[in-house]
PDB file of N, CA, C and O in Angstrom:
ATOM      1  N   MET A   1       0.640  -0.917   0.275  1.00  0.00           N
ATOM      2  CA  MET A   1      -0.176   0.029  -0.039  1.00  0.00           C
ATOM      3  C   MET A   1       0.792   1.218   0.145  1.00  0.00           C
ATOM      4  O   MET A   1       0.495   2.307  -0.347  1.00  0.00           O
ATOM      5  N   GLN A   2       1.864   1.060   0.793  1.00  0.00           N
ATOM      6  CA  GLN A   2       3.053   2.153   1.027  1.00  0.00           C
ATOM      7  C   GLN A   2       3.636   2.704  -0.627  1.00  0.00           C
ATOM      8  O   GLN A   2       3.802   3.840  -1.070  1.00  0.00           O
ATOM      9  N   TRP A   3       3.770   1.804  -1.040  1.00  0.00           N
ATOM     10  CA  TRP A   3       3.987   2.083  -2.713  1.00  0.00           C
ATOM     11  C   TRP A   3       3.538   2.638  -3.464  1.00  0.00           C
ATOM     12  O   TRP A   3       4.076   3.487  -4.174  1.00  0.00           O
ATOM     13  N   SER A   4       1.883   2.095  -3.478  1.00  0.00           N
ATOM     14  CA  SER A   4       0.959   2.527  -4.248  1.00  0.00           C
ATOM     15  C   SER A   4       0.637   4.543  -3.929  1.00  0.00           C
ATOM     16  O   SER A   4       0.517   5.494  -4.702  1.00  0.00           O
ATOM     17  N   TYR A   5       0.609   4.424  -2.578  1.00  0.00           N
ATOM     18  CA  TYR A   5       0.744   5.812  -2.287  1.00  0.00           C
ATOM     19  C   TYR A   5       1.648   6.846  -2.410  1.00  0.00           C
ATOM     20  O   TYR A   5       1.335   8.036  -2.400  1.00  0.00           O
ATOM     21  N   GLU A   6       2.893   6.359  -2.539  1.00  0.00           N
ATOM     22  CA  GLU A   6       3.871   7.065  -2.794  1.00  0.00           C
ATOM     23  C   GLU A   6       4.404   7.450  -4.358  1.00  0.00           C
ATOM     24  O   GLU A   6       5.346   8.114  -4.791  1.00  0.00           O
ATOM     25  N   ARG A   7       3.299   6.680  -4.972  1.00  0.00           N
ATOM     26  CA  ARG A   7       3.357   6.650  -6.784  1.00  0.00           C
ATOM     27  C   ARG A   7       2.135   7.421  -7.028  1.00  0.00           C
ATOM     28  O   ARG A   7       1.867   7.584  -8.218  1.00  0.00           O
ATOM     29  N   GLY A   8       1.299   7.953  -6.131  1.00  0.00           N
ATOM     30  CA  GLY A   8       0.000   8.671  -6.427  1.00  0.00           C
ATOM     31  C   GLY A   8      -1.032   7.552  -6.858  1.00  0.00           C
ATOM     32  O   GLY A   8      -2.088   7.964  -7.339  1.00  0.00           O
ATOM     33  N   LYS A   9      -0.869   6.301  -6.753  1.00  0.00           N
ATOM     34  CA  LYS A   9      -1.971   5.422  -7.336  1.00  0.00           C
ATOM     35  C   LYS A   9      -3.327   5.437  -6.373  1.00  0.00           C
ATOM     36  O   LYS A   9      -4.455   5.261  -6.833  1.00  0.00           O
ATOM     37  N   ILE A  10      -3.071   5.653  -5.098  1.00  0.00           N
ATOM     38  CA  ILE A  10      -4.196   5.704  -3.871  1.00  0.00           C
ATOM     39  C   ILE A  10      -3.862   7.184  -2.991  1.00  0.00           C
ATOM     40  O   ILE A  10      -2.818   7.831  -2.898  1.00  0.00           O
ATOM     41  N   ASN A  11      -4.938   7.356  -2.526  1.00  0.00           N
ATOM     42  CA  ASN A  11      -4.889   9.306  -2.118  1.00  0.00           C
ATOM     43  C   ASN A  11      -4.499   8.824  -0.610  1.00  0.00           C
ATOM     44  O   ASN A  11      -3.872   9.637   0.069  1.00  0.00           O
ATOM     45  N   LYS A  12      -4.792   7.688  -0.095  1.00  0.00           N
ATOM     46  CA  LYS A  12      -4.064   7.475   1.278  1.00  0.00           C
ATOM     47  C   LYS A  12      -3.672   5.962   1.953  1.00  0.00           C
ATOM     48  O   LYS A  12      -4.261   4.954   1.559  1.00  0.00           O
ATOM     49  N   ASN A  13      -3.107   5.927   2.520  1.00  0.00           N
ATOM     50  CA  ASN A  13      -2.362   4.260   2.784  1.00  0.00           C
ATOM     51  C   ASN A  13      -3.659   3.804   3.887  1.00  0.00           C
ATOM     52  O   ASN A  13      -3.861   4.380   4.956  1.00  0.00           O
ATOM     53  N   PRO A  14      -4.145   3.108   3.571  1.00  0.00           N
ATOM     54  CA  PRO A  14      -5.486   2.462   4.774  1.00  0.00           C
ATOM     55  C   PRO A  14      -5.023   1.660   5.404  1.00  0.00           C
ATOM     56  O   PRO A  14      -5.627   1.344   6.429  1.00  0.00           O
ATOM     57  N   CYS A  15      -3.635   0.915   5.041  1.00  0.00           N
ATOM     58  CA  CYS A  15      -2.936   0.392   6.250  1.00  0.00           C
ATOM     59  C   CYS A  15      -2.029   1.006   7.457  1.00  0.00           C
ATOM     60  O   CYS A  15      -1.509   0.355   8.362  1.00  0.00           O
ATOM     61  N   ARG A  16      -1.964   2.432   7.252  1.00  0.00           N
ATOM     62  CA  ARG A  16      -1.257   3.304   8.013  1.00  0.00           C
ATOM     63  C   ARG A  16      -1.669   2.876   9.629  1.00  0.00           C
ATOM     64  O   ARG A  16      -2.842   2.913  10.003  1.00  0.00           O
ATOM     65  N   GLY A  17      -0.828   2.568  10.303  1.00  0.00           N
ATOM     66  CA  GLY A  17      -1.072   2.553  11.823  1.00  0.00           C
ATOM     67  C   GLY A  17      -1.704   1.224  12.281  1.00  0.00           C
ATOM     68  O   GLY A  17      -2.212   0.997  13.379  1.00  0.00           O
ATOM     69  N   VAL A  18      -1.556   0.248  11.054  1.00  0.00           N
ATOM     70  CA  VAL A  18      -2.250  -0.997  11.592  1.00  0.00           C
ATOM     71  C   VAL A  18      -0.605  -1.644  12.241  1.00  0.00           C
ATOM     72  O   VAL A  18       0.491  -1.392  11.742  1.00  0.00           O
ATOM     73  N   ARG A  19      -0.903  -2.630  13.628  1.00  0.00           N
ATOM     74  CA  ARG A  19       0.211  -3.101  14.058  1.00  0.00           C
ATOM     75  C   ARG A  19       0.479  -4.378  13.558  1.00  0.00           C
ATOM     76  O   ARG A  19      -0.400  -5.228  13.701  1.00  0.00           O
ATOM     77  N   LYS A  20       1.503  -4.673  13.011  1.00  0.00           N
ATOM     78  CA  LYS A  20       1.910  -6.055  12.786  1.00  0.00           C
ATOM     79  C   LYS A  20       1.534  -7.185  13.669  1.00  0.00           C
ATOM     80  O   LYS A  20       1.483  -6.858  14.855  1.00  0.00           O
ATOM     81  N   PHE A  21       1.219  -8.597  13.380  1.00  0.00           N
ATOM     82  CA  PHE A  21       0.851  -9.179  14.234  1.00  0.00           C
ATOM     83  C   PHE A  21       2.174  -9.927  14.466  1.00  0.00           C
ATOM     84  O   PHE A  21       2.984 -10.206  13.582  1.00  0.00           O
ATOM     85  N   SER A  22       2.311 -10.285  16.099  1.00  0.00           N
ATOM     86  CA  SER A  22       3.559 -10.715  16.443  1.00  0.00           C
ATOM     87  C   SER A  22       3.229 -12.364  16.166  1.00  0.00           C
ATOM     88  O   SER A  22       2.141 -12.899  16.375  1.00  0.00           O
ATOM     89  N   ALA A  23       4.396 -12.995  15.666  1.00  0.00           N
ATOM     90  CA  ALA A  23       4.125 -14.127  14.937  1.00  0.00           C
ATOM     91  C   ALA A  23       5.447 -14.967  16.309  1.00  0.00           C
ATOM     92  O   ALA A  23       6.593 -14.581  16.542  1.00  0.00           O
ATOM     93  N   ASN A  24       4.704 -16.134  16.945  1.00  0.00           N
ATOM     94  CA  ASN A  24       5.528 -16.990  18.142  1.00  0.00           C
ATOM     95  C   ASN A  24       6.348 -17.975  17.550  1.00  0.00           C
ATOM     96  O   ASN A  24       5.859 -18.835  16.818  1.00  0.00           O
ATOM     97  N   GLN A  25       7.363 -17.929  17.764  1.00  0.00           N
ATOM     98  CA  GLN A  25       8.259 -18.923  16.933  1.00  0.00           C
ATOM     99  C   GLN A  25       7.991 -20.140  17.644  1.00  0.00           C
ATOM    100  O   GLN A  25       7.628 -20.248  18.815  1.00  0.00           O
ATOM    101  N   ARG A  26       8.291 -21.373  16.498  1.00  0.00           N
ATOM    102  CA  ARG A  26       7.842 -22.715  17.157  1.00  0.00           C
ATOM    103  C   ARG A  26       9.204 -23.533  16.625  1.00  0.00           C
ATOM    104  O   ARG A  26       9.905 -23.341  15.631  1.00  0.00           O
ATOM    105  N   ASP A  27       9.275 -24.373  17.535  1.00  0.00           N
ATOM    106  CA  ASP A  27      10.352 -25.454  17.541  1.00  0.00           C
ATOM    107  C   ASP A  27      10.030 -26.649  17.040  1.00  0.00           C
ATOM    108  O   ASP A  27      10.849 -27.531  16.781  1.00  0.00           O
ATOM    109  N   ARG A  28       8.725 -26.726  16.873  1.00  0.00           N
ATOM    110  CA  ARG A  28       8.554 -28.261  16.736  1.00  0.00           C
ATOM    111  C   ARG A  28       8.252 -28.346  15.430  1.00  0.00           C
ATOM    112  O   ARG A  28       7.520 -27.469  14.970  1.00  0.00           O
ATOM    113  N   TYR A  29       8.723 -29.364  14.591  1.00  0.00           N
ATOM    114  CA  TYR A  29       8.436 -29.874  13.367  1.00  0.00           C
ATOM    115  C   TYR A  29       7.832 -30.913  12.946  1.00  0.00           C
ATOM    116  O   TYR A  29       8.543 -31.909  13.073  1.00  0.00           O
ATOM    117  N   ILE A  30       6.397 -31.211  12.306  1.00  0.00           N
ATOM    118  CA  ILE A  30       5.949 -32.100  11.916  1.00  0.00           C
ATOM    119  C   ILE A  30       6.850 -33.598  11.821  1.00  0.00           C
ATOM    120  O   ILE A  30       7.967 -33.583  11.304  1.00  0.00           O
ATOM    121  N   THR A  31       6.403 -34.562  12.232  1.00  0.00           N
ATOM    122  CA  THR A  31       7.027 -35.981  11.758  1.00  0.00           C
ATOM    123  C   THR A  31       6.373 -36.486  10.740  1.00  0.00           C
ATOM    124  O   THR A  31       5.244 -36.224  10.324  1.00  0.00           O
ATOM    125  N   ASP A  32       7.451 -37.503  10.231  1.00  0.00           N
ATOM    126  CA  ASP A  32       7.108 -38.418   9.215  1.00  0.00           C
ATOM    127  C   ASP A  32       5.770 -39.087   9.118  1.00  0.00           C
ATOM    128  O   ASP A  32       5.083 -39.104   8.096  1.00  0.00           O
ATOM    129  N   GLU A  33       5.520 -39.525  10.033  1.00  0.00           N
ATOM    130  CA  GLU A  33       4.601 -40.257  10.625  1.00  0.00           C
ATOM    131  C   GLU A  33       3.177 -39.004  10.767  1.00  0.00           C
ATOM    132  O   GLU A  33       2.125 -39.375  10.246  1.00  0.00           O
ATOM    133  N   GLU A  34       3.179 -37.894  11.304  1.00  0.00           N
ATOM    134  CA  GLU A  34       2.061 -37.147  11.104  1.00  0.00           C
ATOM    135  C   GLU A  34       1.964 -36.521   9.742  1.00  0.00           C
ATOM    136  O   GLU A  34       0.846 -36.291   9.281  1.00  0.00           O
ATOM    137  N   TYR A  35       2.920 -36.263   9.143  1.00  0.00           N
ATOM    138  CA  TYR A  35       2.629 -35.832   7.462  1.00  0.00           C
ATOM    139  C   TYR A  35       1.974 -37.042   6.713  1.00  0.00           C
ATOM    140  O   TYR A  35       0.993 -36.870   5.990  1.00  0.00           O
ATOM    141  N   LEU A  36       2.528 -38.234   6.902  1.00  0.00           N
ATOM    142  CA  LEU A  36       1.784 -39.157   6.195  1.00  0.00           C
ATOM    143  C   LEU A  36       0.319 -39.509   6.543  1.00  0.00           C
ATOM    144  O   LEU A  36      -0.362 -40.104   5.707  1.00  0.00           O
ATOM    145  N   ALA A  37      -0.329 -39.068   8.073  1.00  0.00           N
ATOM    146  CA  ALA A  37      -1.160 -39.291   8.417  1.00  0.00           C
ATOM    147  C   ALA A  37      -2.432 -38.364   7.619  1.00  0.00           C
ATOM    148  O   ALA A  37      -3.518 -38.788   7.224  1.00  0.00           O
ATOM    149  N   VAL A  38      -1.927 -37.077   7.546  1.00  0.00           N
ATOM    150  CA  VAL A  38      -2.591 -36.425   7.255  1.00  0.00           C
ATOM    151  C   VAL A  38      -2.845 -36.298   5.452  1.00  0.00           C
ATOM    152  O   VAL A  38      -3.886 -36.069   4.836  1.00  0.00           O
ATOM    153  N   TYR A  39      -1.489 -36.541   4.965  1.00  0.00           N
ATOM    154  CA  TYR A  39      -1.750 -36.733   3.510  1.00  0.00           C
ATOM    155  C   TYR A  39      -2.389 -37.538   2.711  1.00  0.00           C
ATOM    156  O   TYR A  39      -2.768 -37.282   1.568  1.00  0.00           O
ATOM    157  N   GLN A  40      -2.612 -39.285   3.761  1.00  0.00           N
ATOM    158  CA  GLN A  40      -3.326 -40.095   3.347  1.00  0.00           C
ATOM    159  C   GLN A  40      -4.723 -40.068   3.162  1.00  0.00           C
ATOM    160  O   GLN A  40      -5.366 -40.763   2.375  1.00  0.00           O
ATOM    161  N   CYS A  41      -5.354 -38.797   4.329  1.00  0.00           N
ATOM    162  CA  CYS A  41      -6.741 -38.516   4.383  1.00  0.00           C
ATOM    163  C   CYS A  41      -6.727 -37.406   3.518  1.00  0.00           C
ATOM    164  O   CYS A  41      -7.907 -37.059   3.547  1.00  0.00           O
ATOM    165  N   ALA A  42      -6.028 -36.481   2.626  1.00  0.00           N
ATOM    166  CA  ALA A  42      -6.502 -35.338   2.111  1.00  0.00           C
ATOM    167  C   ALA A  42      -6.851 -35.637   0.686  1.00  0.00           C
ATOM    168  O   ALA A  42      -6.636 -36.636   0.000  1.00  0.00           O
ATOM    169  N   ASN A  43      -7.514 -34.370   0.395  1.00  0.00           N
ATOM    170  CA  ASN A  43      -8.067 -34.612  -1.156  1.00  0.00           C
ATOM    171  C   ASN A  43      -6.809 -34.323  -2.139  1.00  0.00           C
ATOM    172  O   ASN A  43      -5.697 -34.004  -1.719  1.00  0.00           O
ATOM    173  N   THR A  44      -6.973 -34.400  -2.810  1.00  0.00           N
ATOM    174  CA  THR A  44      -6.103 -34.136  -4.263  1.00  0.00           C
ATOM    175  C   THR A  44      -5.350 -32.951  -4.223  1.00  0.00           C
ATOM    176  O   THR A  44      -4.134 -32.949  -4.408  1.00  0.00           O
ATOM    177  N   ILE A  45      -6.157 -31.720  -3.940  1.00  0.00           N
ATOM    178  CA  ILE A  45      -5.384 -30.517  -4.425  1.00  0.00           C
ATOM    179  C   ILE A  45      -4.490 -30.036  -3.153  1.00  0.00           C
ATOM    180  O   ILE A  45      -3.474 -29.341  -3.139  1.00  0.00           O
ATOM    181  N   THR A  46      -5.315 -30.726  -1.940  1.00  0.00           N
ATOM    182  CA  THR A  46      -4.300 -30.507  -0.424  1.00  0.00           C
ATOM    183  C   THR A  46      -3.146 -31.368  -0.797  1.00  0.00           C
ATOM    184  O   THR A  46      -2.005 -30.933  -0.638  1.00  0.00           O
ATOM    185  N   LYS A  47      -3.341 -32.470  -1.245  1.00  0.00           N
ATOM    186  CA  LYS A  47      -1.938 -33.365  -1.421  1.00  0.00           C
ATOM    187  C   LYS A  47      -0.918 -32.435  -2.281  1.00  0.00           C
ATOM    188  O   LYS A  47       0.247 -32.443  -1.883  1.00  0.00           O
ATOM    189  N   VAL A  48      -1.192 -31.709  -3.308  1.00  0.00           N
ATOM    190  CA  VAL A  48      -0.650 -30.970  -4.173  1.00  0.00           C
ATOM    191  C   VAL A  48      -0.057 -29.797  -3.370  1.00  0.00           C
ATOM    192  O   VAL A  48       1.117 -29.463  -3.527  1.00  0.00           O
ATOM    193  N   ALA A  49      -0.754 -29.275  -2.644  1.00  0.00           N
ATOM    194  CA  ALA A  49      -0.509 -27.986  -1.533  1.00  0.00           C
ATOM    195  C   ALA A  49       0.641 -28.409  -0.886  1.00  0.00           C
ATOM    196  O   ALA A  49       1.689 -27.764  -0.940  1.00  0.00           O
ATOM    197  N   MET A  50       0.500 -29.593  -0.192  1.00  0.00           N
ATOM    198  CA  MET A  50       1.369 -30.468   0.549  1.00  0.00           C
ATOM    199  C   MET A  50       3.033 -30.834  -0.001  1.00  0.00           C
ATOM    200  O   MET A  50       4.171 -30.583   0.395  1.00  0.00           O
ATOM    201  N   GLU A  51       2.503 -31.455  -0.960  1.00  0.00           N
ATOM    202  CA  GLU A  51       3.968 -31.753  -1.603  1.00  0.00           C
ATOM    203  C   GLU A  51       4.426 -30.412  -2.003  1.00  0.00           C
ATOM    204  O   GLU A  51       5.655 -30.339  -2.000  1.00  0.00           O
ATOM    205  N   LEU A  52       3.825 -29.335  -2.345  1.00  0.00           N
ATOM    206  CA  LEU A  52       4.642 -27.844  -3.032  1.00  0.00           C
ATOM    207  C   LEU A  52       5.393 -27.557  -1.714  1.00  0.00           C
ATOM    208  O   LEU A  52       6.623 -27.582  -1.707  1.00  0.00           O
ATOM    209  N   ALA A  53       4.649 -27.271  -0.544  1.00  0.00           N
ATOM    210  CA  ALA A  53       5.358 -26.869   0.748  1.00  0.00           C
ATOM    211  C   ALA A  53       6.241 -27.604   1.082  1.00  0.00           C
ATOM    212  O   ALA A  53       7.339 -27.180   1.444  1.00  0.00           O
ATOM    213  N   TYR A  54       5.945 -28.808   1.027  1.00  0.00           N
ATOM    214  CA  TYR A  54       7.311 -29.670   1.665  1.00  0.00           C
ATOM    215  C   TYR A  54       8.494 -29.495   0.625  1.00  0.00           C
ATOM    216  O   TYR A  54       9.645 -29.321   1.024  1.00  0.00           O
ATOM    217  N   LEU A  55       8.203 -29.543  -0.598  1.00  0.00           N
ATOM    218  CA  LEU A  55       9.771 -29.416  -1.745  1.00  0.00           C
ATOM    219  C   LEU A  55      10.267 -27.992  -1.512  1.00  0.00           C
ATOM    220  O   LEU A  55      11.443 -27.771  -1.804  1.00  0.00           O
ATOM    221  N   CYS A  56       9.421 -26.857  -0.954  1.00  0.00           N
ATOM    222  CA  CYS A  56       9.892 -25.706  -1.135  1.00  0.00           C
ATOM    223  C   CYS A  56      10.312 -25.230   0.153  1.00  0.00           C
ATOM    224  O   CYS A  56      10.536 -24.030   0.318  1.00  0.00           O
ATOM    225  N   ALA A  57      10.472 -26.291   1.328  1.00  0.00           N
ATOM    226  CA  ALA A  57      10.893 -26.076   2.755  1.00  0.00           C
ATOM    227  C   ALA A  57      10.071 -25.196   3.391  1.00  0.00           C
ATOM    228  O   ALA A  57      10.545 -24.519   4.303  1.00  0.00           O
ATOM    229  N   ALA A  58       8.751 -25.062   3.032  1.00  0.00           N
ATOM    230  CA  ALA A  58       7.903 -23.972   3.436  1.00  0.00           C
ATOM    231  C   ALA A  58       7.105 -24.620   5.103  1.00  0.00           C
ATOM    232  O   ALA A  58       6.761 -25.797   5.209  1.00  0.00           O
ATOM    233  N   ARG A  59       6.958 -23.734   6.095  1.00  0.00           N
ATOM    234  CA  ARG A  59       6.271 -24.057   7.091  1.00  0.00           C
ATOM    235  C   ARG A  59       5.079 -24.404   7.199  1.00  0.00           C
ATOM    236  O   ARG A  59       4.614 -24.679   8.306  1.00  0.00           O
TER     237      ARG A  59
END
């Protein structure tokens, strides 16, 4: 939004003043058994998303 405001694309930045959500750090990773249990129950599109996230090392 700031980029658009600075270039005159919008009149004001509606996000100004919005505080960032604080993320909690996590130390636990999904186990292979947990991954497979969810994967086996998932529909096709969810399986594709899971595989893509896994291959990209996404959280």
